[in-house]
N, C-alpha and C positions, 0 to 999 in steps of 0.2 A: 192966628198965631202971633204970639208976642215977640218983641225984638230980643228978649232975653233967651227964649228957646232957640231962636235961629243962631244966636251967638254961641250957645253951647254946642250946637251942631258943627260950627266951624272949628272949634277947638278940637273936637274929635277927629275932624278931617286932617288936621295938622299932625296927629299922632298915628296915622294909618301905617301899616307895614309896608315894606319895600315894594311890593307889587303895585302900588298905588300911583304909578306914573311919575316918579321922581326923574328929573332931568339932570344932564351933565352940568357941573358947576362952572365949567369953562365958559367965559363970556362969548355970547353969540352962538354957542352950540345948542342945537335943538334935539340932539339924540337922547335916548333913554340912558339913565345911569346904570352901570354894570359893576363898578368897583367903588370902594370907599377908601379914602386916604385920610390918615391920621398922622399928625406931626407930634413927635415927642421931643420938645425943644431942649429939655435937660440933657438928652443923649445925642442930640443932633441926628435924629433918625426919623425917617418917614416910613410908615407902614401902609402898604397897599394890599388890600384883601378883598374878599367877596363883599358884595353890597350889604351894608348893615341893615338890620331889621327896621330900625327907626332912624330918621334923619336927626343927627345931633348938631348942636350949634358950632362946635369946633372941629367938624370933620367936613370933608369935601367928597362929593360923589362925581365920578367921571365915567364917561362912556368908554367902550373898549378901545377906540382909537386914541383918545387922549390919555388913557391909563398906560398904553404901550409907549407913548412918547413922553412920559413923565420925566421932568428934570428937577433936581433939588439943588440947593446951594452947595458950593464947593466945600468939600470936607464932610458933607453929610452922607449917611448911609441909607440905602433904600432896602427895606425888607419886603419881598413880594410873596404873598401866600397864594398859591395856585389852587383853584377849585378841584382840579383833577386828582391831586394827591389825597384829598379828603374823602373822595368817593370811590376808592378802590374796593372791589368786591373781595370778600374773604375767599381763600382757597378751600377746596373740598377737604383737604387734609386737616386744615385748621378747624373746620366745622366738626369733623369726626372726632378730633381730639377733645373738643369742648363737650360733645355729646358723651364720649367715653368717661370723662371726668365727672360729669353729672350723674351718670349711671353708677359709677363707683361710690360716690358719696351717698346715693340713694340706697344702696345695698348694705352700707355699714350699719352695725347695731348702735343705736344711740343710747348710751347709759349716762345718766346724770352724774357729774363729778361733784365731789364736795369741794366747794370753793373756800380757800383760805381768805380771811378778811385782809384787806389791804391796809398797810400802814403807810401813810403819806407824810411828807414833810414839806412845809412851805415857809421859807424864811426861818423865823425863830419859833413858829408854831408847829405842833405835831398832832396828827390824828391817831388816836389809839383805838384798837378794836374793842368792842364791848365784850365783857366777860359774861358768858352764859352759864 
């Protein structure tokens, strides 16, 4: 095996998805990462959300313990995206409403409509329909 092929294997390992054993970014912490923190400096905002798919250079991965105790500079805002809100099951009434809407569309008679050519304007130029 040549050294160039082992080098390319290492670059693939660096781009593995989140389940690949990323650790908490906090110094000395050996826990697995659970959340990702991103700073938006222009808005003085820190966004803490679910663990990102890939490790990015300007983001920080924290374990559950350190993500709960997160502090930011005075005057900054923290936006926390919780996992639970994203995984709410749909209600049976909502599923039935969707199914009814699909059935209604499926039973409608489809007749092709004669489409009018569009006339558009962009700046000083105009698009004219072709005369048939």
